[in-house]
Biotite code that builds the C-alpha atoms (Angstrom):
import biotite.structure as struc

atoms = struc.array([
    struc.Atom([104.867, 90.739, 71.236], chain_id="A", res_id=1, res_name="MET", atom_name="CA", element="C"),
    struc.Atom([108.446, 90.878, 69.963], chain_id="A", res_id=2, res_name="LEU", atom_name="CA", element="C"),
    struc.Atom([109.396, 93.230, 72.874], chain_id="A", res_id=3, res_name="CYS", atom_name="CA", element="C"),
    struc.Atom([107.991, 90.900, 75.323], chain_id="A", res_id=4, res_name="ALA", atom_name="CA", element="C"),
    struc.Atom([109.836, 87.963, 73.949], chain_id="A", res_id=5, res_name="ALA", atom_name="CA", element="C"),
    struc.Atom([113.165, 89.610, 73.691], chain_id="A", res_id=6, res_name="TRP", atom_name="CA", element="C"),
    struc.Atom([112.732, 90.760, 77.435], chain_id="A", res_id=7, res_name="THR", atom_name="CA", element="C"),
    struc.Atom([111.904, 87.226, 78.615], chain_id="A", res_id=8, res_name="VAL", atom_name="CA", element="C"),
    struc.Atom([114.654, 85.653, 76.420], chain_id="A", res_id=9, res_name="TRP", atom_name="CA", element="C"),
    struc.Atom([117.272, 88.117, 77.830], chain_id="A", res_id=10, res_name="THR", atom_name="CA", element="C"),
    struc.Atom([116.342, 87.623, 81.332], chain_id="A", res_id=11, res_name="LEU", atom_name="CA", element="C"),
    struc.Atom([116.236, 83.979, 81.272], chain_id="A", res_id=12, res_name="THR", atom_name="CA", element="C"),
    struc.Atom([118.178, 81.868, 78.809], chain_id="A", res_id=13, res_name="THR", atom_name="CA", element="C"),
    struc.Atom([120.243, 84.385, 76.575], chain_id="A", res_id=14, res_name="ARG", atom_name="CA", element="C"),
    struc.Atom([123.222, 84.694, 78.725], chain_id="A", res_id=15, res_name="TYR", atom_name="CA", element="C"),
    struc.Atom([123.085, 81.242, 80.532], chain_id="A", res_id=16, res_name="GLU", atom_name="CA", element="C"),
    struc.Atom([126.394, 80.180, 78.782], chain_id="A", res_id=17, res_name="ARG", atom_name="CA", element="C"),
    struc.Atom([128.155, 83.151, 80.479], chain_id="A", res_id=18, res_name="LEU", atom_name="CA", element="C"),
    struc.Atom([126.828, 82.469, 83.939], chain_id="A", res_id=19, res_name="MET", atom_name="CA", element="C"),
    struc.Atom([128.721, 80.264, 86.436], chain_id="A", res_id=20, res_name="TYR", atom_name="CA", element="C"),
    struc.Atom([127.366, 79.005, 89.882], chain_id="A", res_id=21, res_name="ILE", atom_name="CA", element="C"),
    struc.Atom([129.676, 78.188, 93.003], chain_id="A", res_id=22, res_name="PRO", atom_name="CA", element="C"),
    struc.Atom([130.032, 74.479, 92.156], chain_id="A", res_id=23, res_name="THR", atom_name="CA", element="C"),
    struc.Atom([131.574, 75.648, 88.848], chain_id="A", res_id=24, res_name="GLU", atom_name="CA", element="C"),
    struc.Atom([134.135, 78.110, 90.325], chain_id="A", res_id=25, res_name="ILE", atom_name="CA", element="C"),
    struc.Atom([137.091, 76.238, 88.890], chain_id="A", res_id=26, res_name="GLU", atom_name="CA", element="C"),
    struc.Atom([135.497, 76.659, 85.436], chain_id="A", res_id=27, res_name="GLN", atom_name="CA", element="C"),
    struc.Atom([135.186, 80.472, 85.678], chain_id="A", res_id=28, res_name="VAL", atom_name="CA", element="C"),
    struc.Atom([137.675, 81.967, 83.078], chain_id="A", res_id=29, res_name="PRO", atom_name="CA", element="C"),
    struc.Atom([140.503, 83.860, 84.798], chain_id="A", res_id=30, res_name="SER", atom_name="CA", element="C"),
    struc.Atom([139.983, 87.653, 84.579], chain_id="A", res_id=31, res_name="LYS", atom_name="CA", element="C"),
    struc.Atom([142.046, 90.483, 85.920], chain_id="A", res_id=32, res_name="PRO", atom_name="CA", element="C"),
    struc.Atom([138.874, 91.988, 87.988], chain_id="A", res_id=33, res_name="VAL", atom_name="CA", element="C"),
    struc.Atom([135.634, 91.151, 89.643], chain_id="A", res_id=34, res_name="ALA", atom_name="CA", element="C"),
    struc.Atom([133.160, 93.695, 89.592], chain_id="A", res_id=35, res_name="VAL", atom_name="CA", element="C"),
    struc.Atom([130.740, 93.901, 92.696], chain_id="A", res_id=36, res_name="VAL", atom_name="CA", element="C"),
    struc.Atom([127.618, 95.961, 92.335], chain_id="A", res_id=37, res_name="PHE", atom_name="CA", element="C"),
    struc.Atom([126.406, 97.756, 95.493], chain_id="A", res_id=38, res_name="GLY", atom_name="CA", element="C"),
    struc.Atom([123.138, 96.554, 96.874], chain_id="A", res_id=39, res_name="ALA", atom_name="CA", element="C"),
    struc.Atom([122.361, 98.683, 100.104], chain_id="A", res_id=40, res_name="GLY", atom_name="CA", element="C"),
    struc.Atom([122.839, 98.360, 103.674], chain_id="A", res_id=41, res_name="TYR", atom_name="CA", element="C"),
    struc.Atom([120.707, 99.111, 106.830], chain_id="A", res_id=42, res_name="TRP", atom_name="CA", element="C"),
    struc.Atom([120.870, 102.298, 108.920], chain_id="A", res_id=43, res_name="PRO", atom_name="CA", element="C"),
    struc.Atom([122.591, 100.133, 111.594], chain_id="A", res_id=44, res_name="SER", atom_name="CA", element="C"),
    struc.Atom([125.343, 99.604, 109.164], chain_id="A", res_id=45, res_name="GLY", atom_name="CA", element="C"),
    struc.Atom([124.557, 95.846, 108.541], chain_id="A", res_id=46, res_name="ALA", atom_name="CA", element="C"),
    struc.Atom([124.950, 94.782, 104.904], chain_id="A", res_id=47, res_name="LEU", atom_name="CA", element="C"),
    struc.Atom([121.847, 93.643, 103.040], chain_id="A", res_id=48, res_name="SER", atom_name="CA", element="C"),
    struc.Atom([121.635, 90.029, 102.559], chain_id="A", res_id=49, res_name="MET", atom_name="CA", element="C"),
    struc.Atom([121.912, 90.631, 98.801], chain_id="A", res_id=50, res_name="VAL", atom_name="CA", element="C"),
    struc.Atom([125.340, 92.727, 99.263], chain_id="A", res_id=51, res_name="LEU", atom_name="CA", element="C"),
    struc.Atom([126.598, 90.274, 101.799], chain_id="A", res_id=52, res_name="LYS", atom_name="CA", element="C"),
    struc.Atom([126.187, 87.450, 99.424], chain_id="A", res_id=53, res_name="ASP", atom_name="CA", element="C"),
    struc.Atom([127.748, 89.282, 96.380], chain_id="A", res_id=54, res_name="ARG", atom_name="CA", element="C"),
    struc.Atom([130.706, 90.211, 98.610], chain_id="A", res_id=55, res_name="LEU", atom_name="CA", element="C"),
    struc.Atom([131.183, 86.581, 99.811], chain_id="A", res_id=56, res_name="ASP", atom_name="CA", element="C"),
    struc.Atom([130.888, 85.350, 96.206], chain_id="A", res_id=57, res_name="ALA", atom_name="CA", element="C"),
    struc.Atom([133.766, 87.838, 94.992], chain_id="A", res_id=58, res_name="ALA", atom_name="CA", element="C"),
    struc.Atom([135.885, 87.018, 97.942], chain_id="A", res_id=59, res_name="ILE", atom_name="CA", element="C"),
    struc.Atom([135.498, 83.222, 97.023], chain_id="A", res_id=60, res_name="GLU", atom_name="CA", element="C"),
    struc.Atom([136.532, 84.183, 93.355], chain_id="A", res_id=61, res_name="LEU", atom_name="CA", element="C"),
    struc.Atom([139.551, 86.035, 94.566], chain_id="A", res_id=62, res_name="TYR", atom_name="CA", element="C"),
    struc.Atom([140.579, 83.108, 96.949], chain_id="A", res_id=63, res_name="ARG", atom_name="CA", element="C"),
    struc.Atom([140.213, 80.570, 94.305], chain_id="A", res_id=64, res_name="ALA", atom_name="CA", element="C"),
    struc.Atom([142.678, 82.468, 92.076], chain_id="A", res_id=65, res_name="GLY", atom_name="CA", element="C"),
    struc.Atom([140.021, 83.381, 89.361], chain_id="A", res_id=66, res_name="ARG", atom_name="CA", element="C"),
    struc.Atom([140.400, 87.225, 89.787], chain_id="A", res_id=67, res_name="VAL", atom_name="CA", element="C"),
    struc.Atom([143.357, 89.445, 90.860], chain_id="A", res_id=68, res_name="GLN", atom_name="CA", element="C"),
    struc.Atom([141.494, 92.496, 92.040], chain_id="A", res_id=69, res_name="LYS", atom_name="CA", element="C"),
    struc.Atom([138.039, 93.309, 93.401], chain_id="A", res_id=70, res_name="LEU", atom_name="CA", element="C"),
    struc.Atom([136.262, 96.492, 92.155], chain_id="A", res_id=71, res_name="LEU", atom_name="CA", element="C"),
    struc.Atom([133.532, 97.572, 94.575], chain_id="A", res_id=72, res_name="PHE", atom_name="CA", element="C"),
    struc.Atom([131.108, 99.927, 92.838], chain_id="A", res_id=73, res_name="SER", atom_name="CA", element="C"),
    struc.Atom([128.375, 101.556, 94.798], chain_id="A", res_id=74, res_name="GLY", atom_name="CA", element="C"),
    struc.Atom([126.581, 104.973, 95.709], chain_id="A", res_id=75, res_name="ASP", atom_name="CA", element="C"),
    struc.Atom([128.095, 107.633, 97.743], chain_id="A", res_id=76, res_name="ASN", atom_name="CA", element="C"),
    struc.Atom([126.031, 110.639, 96.873], chain_id="A", res_id=77, res_name="ARG", atom_name="CA", element="C"),
    struc.Atom([124.981, 111.315, 100.590], chain_id="A", res_id=78, res_name="PHE", atom_name="CA", element="C"),
    struc.Atom([127.067, 112.344, 103.515], chain_id="A", res_id=79, res_name="VAL", atom_name="CA", element="C"),
    struc.Atom([125.682, 109.464, 105.755], chain_id="A", res_id=80, res_name="ASP", atom_name="CA", element="C"),
    struc.Atom([125.605, 106.835, 103.019], chain_id="A", res_id=81, res_name="TYR", atom_name="CA", element="C"),
    struc.Atom([128.668, 105.170, 101.451], chain_id="A", res_id=82, res_name="ASN", atom_name="CA", element="C"),
    struc.Atom([128.241, 101.697, 99.922], chain_id="A", res_id=83, res_name="GLU", atom_name="CA", element="C"),
    struc.Atom([131.810, 101.273, 98.617], chain_id="A", res_id=84, res_name="PRO", atom_name="CA", element="C"),
    struc.Atom([133.304, 102.056, 102.115], chain_id="A", res_id=85, res_name="ALA", atom_name="CA", element="C"),
    struc.Atom([131.040, 99.482, 103.717], chain_id="A", res_id=86, res_name="LYS", atom_name="CA", element="C"),
    struc.Atom([132.012, 96.812, 101.153], chain_id="A", res_id=87, res_name="MET", atom_name="CA", element="C"),
    struc.Atom([135.699, 97.658, 101.825], chain_id="A", res_id=88, res_name="LEU", atom_name="CA", element="C"),
    struc.Atom([135.246, 97.210, 105.610], chain_id="A", res_id=89, res_name="ASP", atom_name="CA", element="C"),
    struc.Atom([133.556, 93.789, 105.009], chain_id="A", res_id=90, res_name="TYR", atom_name="CA", element="C"),
    struc.Atom([136.297, 92.530, 102.758], chain_id="A", res_id=91, res_name="ALA", atom_name="CA", element="C"),
    struc.Atom([139.017, 93.701, 104.859], chain_id="A", res_id=92, res_name="LEU", atom_name="CA", element="C"),
    struc.Atom([137.614, 91.907, 107.886], chain_id="A", res_id=93, res_name="ALA", atom_name="CA", element="C"),
    struc.Atom([137.525, 88.709, 105.680], chain_id="A", res_id=94, res_name="GLN", atom_name="CA", element="C"),
    struc.Atom([141.305, 89.061, 105.182], chain_id="A", res_id=95, res_name="GLY", atom_name="CA", element="C"),
    struc.Atom([141.299, 90.476, 101.629], chain_id="A", res_id=96, res_name="VAL", atom_name="CA", element="C"),
    struc.Atom([144.325, 92.756, 101.254], chain_id="A", res_id=97, res_name="PRO", atom_name="CA", element="C"),
    struc.Atom([143.657, 96.328, 100.871], chain_id="A", res_id=98, res_name="ARG", atom_name="CA", element="C"),
    struc.Atom([145.952, 96.648, 97.781], chain_id="A", res_id=99, res_name="ALA", atom_name="CA", element="C"),
    struc.Atom([143.720, 94.192, 95.911], chain_id="A", res_id=100, res_name="ASP", atom_name="CA", element="C"),
    struc.Atom([140.431, 96.250, 96.519], chain_id="A", res_id=101, res_name="ILE", atom_name="CA", element="C"),
    struc.Atom([139.517, 99.188, 94.225], chain_id="A", res_id=102, res_name="VAL", atom_name="CA", element="C"),
    struc.Atom([136.553, 101.384, 95.213], chain_id="A", res_id=103, res_name="LEU", atom_name="CA", element="C"),
    struc.Atom([134.164, 103.148, 92.655], chain_id="A", res_id=104, res_name="ASP", atom_name="CA", element="C"),
    struc.Atom([132.186, 105.839, 94.493], chain_id="A", res_id=105, res_name="TYR", atom_name="CA", element="C"),
    struc.Atom([130.062, 106.610, 91.553], chain_id="A", res_id=106, res_name="ALA", atom_name="CA", element="C"),
    struc.Atom([128.383, 103.452, 90.846], chain_id="A", res_id=107, res_name="GLY", atom_name="CA", element="C"),
    struc.Atom([124.847, 104.692, 91.191], chain_id="A", res_id=108, res_name="ARG", atom_name="CA", element="C"),
    struc.Atom([123.350, 102.194, 88.873], chain_id="A", res_id=109, res_name="ARG", atom_name="CA", element="C"),
    struc.Atom([124.428, 99.128, 86.817], chain_id="A", res_id=110, res_name="THR", atom_name="CA", element="C"),
    struc.Atom([125.018, 101.114, 83.627], chain_id="A", res_id=111, res_name="TYR", atom_name="CA", element="C"),
    struc.Atom([127.281, 103.669, 85.453], chain_id="A", res_id=112, res_name="ASP", atom_name="CA", element="C"),
    struc.Atom([129.264, 100.686, 87.010], chain_id="A", res_id=113, res_name="THR", atom_name="CA", element="C"),
    struc.Atom([129.915, 99.034, 83.764], chain_id="A", res_id=114, res_name="CYS", atom_name="CA", element="C"),
    struc.Atom([130.664, 102.331, 81.892], chain_id="A", res_id=115, res_name="TYR", atom_name="CA", element="C"),
    struc.Atom([133.028, 103.458, 84.607], chain_id="A", res_id=116, res_name="ARG", atom_name="CA", element="C"),
    struc.Atom([134.845, 100.098, 84.868], chain_id="A", res_id=117, res_name="ALA", atom_name="CA", element="C"),
    struc.Atom([135.668, 100.611, 81.171], chain_id="A", res_id=118, res_name="ARG", atom_name="CA", element="C"),
    struc.Atom([136.453, 104.314, 80.975], chain_id="A", res_id=119, res_name="ASP", atom_name="CA", element="C"),
    struc.Atom([137.628, 105.203, 84.553], chain_id="A", res_id=120, res_name="ILE", atom_name="CA", element="C"),
    struc.Atom([139.305, 102.089, 85.627], chain_id="A", res_id=121, res_name="PHE", atom_name="CA", element="C"),
    struc.Atom([140.157, 100.903, 82.155], chain_id="A", res_id=122, res_name="GLN", atom_name="CA", element="C"),
    struc.Atom([139.331, 97.310, 82.348], chain_id="A", res_id=123, res_name="VAL", atom_name="CA", element="C"),
    struc.Atom([137.794, 95.278, 79.664], chain_id="A", res_id=124, res_name="ARG", atom_name="CA", element="C"),
    struc.Atom([137.925, 91.726, 80.799], chain_id="A", res_id=125, res_name="ASN", atom_name="CA", element="C"),
    struc.Atom([135.814, 91.232, 84.172], chain_id="A", res_id=126, res_name="VAL", atom_name="CA", element="C"),
    struc.Atom([133.715, 88.734, 86.207], chain_id="A", res_id=127, res_name="VAL", atom_name="CA", element="C"),
    struc.Atom([130.394, 90.296, 87.122], chain_id="A", res_id=128, res_name="LEU", atom_name="CA", element="C"),
    struc.Atom([129.294, 89.316, 90.509], chain_id="A", res_id=129, res_name="VAL", atom_name="CA", element="C"),
    struc.Atom([125.691, 89.724, 91.431], chain_id="A", res_id=130, res_name="THR", atom_name="CA", element="C"),
    struc.Atom([122.572, 87.549, 91.927], chain_id="A", res_id=131, res_name="GLN", atom_name="CA", element="C"),
    struc.Atom([120.827, 85.456, 89.023], chain_id="A", res_id=132, res_name="ARG", atom_name="CA", element="C"),
    struc.Atom([118.011, 87.913, 88.658], chain_id="A", res_id=133, res_name="TYR", atom_name="CA", element="C"),
    struc.Atom([120.390, 90.709, 88.009], chain_id="A", res_id=134, res_name="HIS", atom_name="CA", element="C"),
    struc.Atom([123.201, 89.048, 85.917], chain_id="A", res_id=135, res_name="LEU", atom_name="CA", element="C"),
    struc.Atom([121.463, 89.092, 82.488], chain_id="A", res_id=136, res_name="PRO", atom_name="CA", element="C"),
    struc.Atom([121.065, 92.914, 82.592], chain_id="A", res_id=137, res_name="ARG", atom_name="CA", element="C"),
    struc.Atom([124.437, 93.397, 83.894], chain_id="A", res_id=138, res_name="ALA", atom_name="CA", element="C"),
    struc.Atom([125.881, 91.142, 81.258], chain_id="A", res_id=139, res_name="LEU", atom_name="CA", element="C"),
    struc.Atom([123.837, 92.568, 78.507], chain_id="A", res_id=140, res_name="ASP", atom_name="CA", element="C"),
    struc.Atom([124.731, 96.303, 79.559], chain_id="A", res_id=141, res_name="THR", atom_name="CA", element="C"),
    struc.Atom([128.662, 95.270, 79.791], chain_id="A", res_id=142, res_name="CYS", atom_name="CA", element="C"),
    struc.Atom([128.412, 93.531, 76.294], chain_id="A", res_id=143, res_name="CYS", atom_name="CA", element="C"),
    struc.Atom([126.829, 96.527, 74.827], chain_id="A", res_id=144, res_name="GLY", atom_name="CA", element="C"),
    struc.Atom([129.616, 98.535, 76.180], chain_id="A", res_id=145, res_name="LEU", atom_name="CA", element="C"),
    struc.Atom([132.191, 96.301, 74.535], chain_id="A", res_id=146, res_name="GLY", atom_name="CA", element="C"),
    struc.Atom([133.334, 94.452, 77.706], chain_id="A", res_id=147, res_name="LEU", atom_name="CA", element="C"),
    struc.Atom([134.551, 90.822, 77.821], chain_id="A", res_id=148, res_name="ASP", atom_name="CA", element="C"),
    struc.Atom([132.508, 89.407, 80.612], chain_id="A", res_id=149, res_name="VAL", atom_name="CA", element="C"),
    struc.Atom([131.096, 86.423, 82.387], chain_id="A", res_id=150, res_name="VAL", atom_name="CA", element="C"),
    struc.Atom([128.992, 86.409, 85.489], chain_id="A", res_id=151, res_name="GLY", atom_name="CA", element="C"),
    struc.Atom([129.218, 84.634, 88.701], chain_id="A", res_id=152, res_name="TYR", atom_name="CA", element="C"),
    struc.Atom([126.085, 83.894, 90.489], chain_id="A", res_id=153, res_name="VAL", atom_name="CA", element="C"),
    struc.Atom([125.877, 85.303, 94.097], chain_id="A", res_id=154, res_name="ALA", atom_name="CA", element="C"),
    struc.Atom([122.744, 83.751, 95.435], chain_id="A", res_id=155, res_name="ASP", atom_name="CA", element="C"),
    struc.Atom([123.764, 82.176, 98.745], chain_id="A", res_id=156, res_name="ARG", atom_name="CA", element="C"),
    struc.Atom([120.562, 81.846, 100.654], chain_id="A", res_id=157, res_name="GLN", atom_name="CA", element="C"),
    struc.Atom([116.792, 81.957, 99.982], chain_id="A", res_id=158, res_name="PRO", atom_name="CA", element="C"),
    struc.Atom([115.451, 85.607, 99.584], chain_id="A", res_id=159, res_name="TYR", atom_name="CA", element="C"),
    struc.Atom([112.028, 86.655, 100.525], chain_id="A", res_id=160, res_name="PRO", atom_name="CA", element="C"),
    struc.Atom([109.666, 85.576, 97.743], chain_id="A", res_id=161, res_name="ARG", atom_name="CA", element="C"),
    struc.Atom([107.919, 89.040, 97.754], chain_id="A", res_id=162, res_name="ARG", atom_name="CA", element="C"),
    struc.Atom([111.358, 90.647, 97.280], chain_id="A", res_id=163, res_name="ASP", atom_name="CA", element="C"),
    struc.Atom([112.197, 88.438, 94.498], chain_id="A", res_id=164, res_name="LEU", atom_name="CA", element="C"),
    struc.Atom([108.912, 88.991, 92.682], chain_id="A", res_id=165, res_name="ALA", atom_name="CA", element="C"),
    struc.Atom([109.691, 92.770, 92.828], chain_id="A", res_id=166, res_name="TRP", atom_name="CA", element="C"),
    struc.Atom([113.352, 92.351, 91.604], chain_id="A", res_id=167, res_name="TYR", atom_name="CA", element="C"),
    struc.Atom([112.097, 90.494, 88.472], chain_id="A", res_id=168, res_name="TRP", atom_name="CA", element="C"),
    struc.Atom([109.582, 93.108, 87.620], chain_id="A", res_id=169, res_name="VAL", atom_name="CA", element="C"),
    struc.Atom([112.120, 95.944, 88.105], chain_id="A", res_id=170, res_name="ARG", atom_name="CA", element="C"),
    struc.Atom([114.637, 94.086, 86.054], chain_id="A", res_id=171, res_name="GLU", atom_name="CA", element="C"),
    struc.Atom([112.346, 94.122, 83.031], chain_id="A", res_id=172, res_name="ALA", atom_name="CA", element="C"),
    struc.Atom([111.940, 97.863, 83.178], chain_id="A", res_id=173, res_name="ALA", atom_name="CA", element="C"),
    struc.Atom([115.734, 98.399, 83.866], chain_id="A", res_id=174, res_name="ALA", atom_name="CA", element="C"),
    struc.Atom([116.637, 96.192, 81.063], chain_id="A", res_id=175, res_name="LEU", atom_name="CA", element="C"),
    struc.Atom([114.767, 98.445, 78.632], chain_id="A", res_id=176, res_name="TRP", atom_name="CA", element="C"),
    struc.Atom([116.245, 101.471, 80.329], chain_id="A", res_id=177, res_name="ARG", atom_name="CA", element="C"),
    struc.Atom([119.708, 100.130, 79.858], chain_id="A", res_id=178, res_name="ALA", atom_name="CA", element="C"),
    struc.Atom([118.857, 99.465, 76.224], chain_id="A", res_id=179, res_name="TRP", atom_name="CA", element="C"),
    struc.Atom([117.755, 103.099, 75.738], chain_id="A", res_id=180, res_name="TRP", atom_name="CA", element="C"),
    struc.Atom([120.981, 104.421, 77.341], chain_id="A", res_id=181, res_name="ASP", atom_name="CA", element="C"),
    struc.Atom([123.223, 102.106, 75.296], chain_id="A", res_id=182, res_name="LEU", atom_name="CA", element="C"),
    struc.Atom([121.776, 102.409, 71.732], chain_id="A", res_id=183, res_name="TYR", atom_name="CA", element="C"),
    struc.Atom([119.478, 105.800, 71.708], chain_id="A", res_id=184, res_name="ILE", atom_name="CA", element="C"),
    struc.Atom([120.637, 108.263, 74.448], chain_id="A", res_id=185, res_name="ALA", atom_name="CA", element="C"),
    struc.Atom([124.194, 106.984, 74.667], chain_id="A", res_id=186, res_name="ARG", atom_name="CA", element="C"),
    struc.Atom([124.182, 108.232, 78.093], chain_id="A", res_id=187, res_name="ALA", atom_name="CA", element="C"),
    struc.Atom([127.379, 109.182, 79.892], chain_id="A", res_id=188, res_name="VAL", atom_name="CA", element="C"),
    struc.Atom([127.516, 108.980, 83.618], chain_id="A", res_id=189, res_name="PRO", atom_name="CA", element="C"),
    struc.Atom([129.606, 110.723, 86.085], chain_id="A", res_id=190, res_name="VAL", atom_name="CA", element="C"),
    struc.Atom([133.199, 110.373, 85.011], chain_id="A", res_id=191, res_name="LEU", atom_name="CA", element="C"),
    struc.Atom([136.606, 111.949, 85.951], chain_id="A", res_id=192, res_name="GLY", atom_name="CA", element="C"),
    struc.Atom([140.259, 111.353, 85.494], chain_id="A", res_id=193, res_name="GLU", atom_name="CA", element="C"),
    struc.Atom([141.181, 107.823, 84.480], chain_id="A", res_id=194, res_name="PRO", atom_name="CA", element="C"),
    struc.Atom([142.117, 105.609, 87.454], chain_id="A", res_id=195, res_name="LEU", atom_name="CA", element="C"),
    struc.Atom([143.641, 102.616, 85.718], chain_id="A", res_id=196, res_name="PRO", atom_name="CA", element="C"),
    struc.Atom([143.588, 99.467, 87.943], chain_id="A", res_id=197, res_name="ILE", atom_name="CA", element="C"),
    struc.Atom([146.589, 98.000, 86.130], chain_id="A", res_id=198, res_name="PHE", atom_name="CA", element="C"),
    struc.Atom([149.426, 100.303, 85.144], chain_id="A", res_id=199, res_name="ALA", atom_name="CA", element="C"),
    struc.Atom([150.774, 100.090, 81.543], chain_id="A", res_id=200, res_name="GLU", atom_name="CA", element="C"),
])
């Protein structure tokens, strides 16, 4: 019962104070970097609705001066699949300068993205850009890793109800996986040489 209550609390109200919607963009605390989580694209190369909305939200933050850099994190394990590159192409087409975009090619899951933002890209203060259903887990993971974070809600359109139901079910399981990685396994993702976004 306690586990179920903690799960519901974390996924619904626990982090509400750290989440901002588009009408509150001027209230978003200024941070050096916005972290954008990959969300897939189609074989045609078209971005998924979820990923396009995340990118549009991040670009909105950038244009509003709430962040200085955009960190695009996604999967690039396969020769014919490269999420960060697709995200980059989209942002460049929207007029974001290449110098203000950083790519993380090993953001295979939320935990990896948050961990690598801290240890590889050496940022501690970030805005997490993703959908409402995903933000609680992302915030919880980053807070567990010692990052100072807020979230910006990227929902820009109605998503299919069937998909949303699946997302929420998946989030409950993924939340516990993140808890396990943070506090029990202390999992270490793929790392490498540090690549600080901001030079000392």
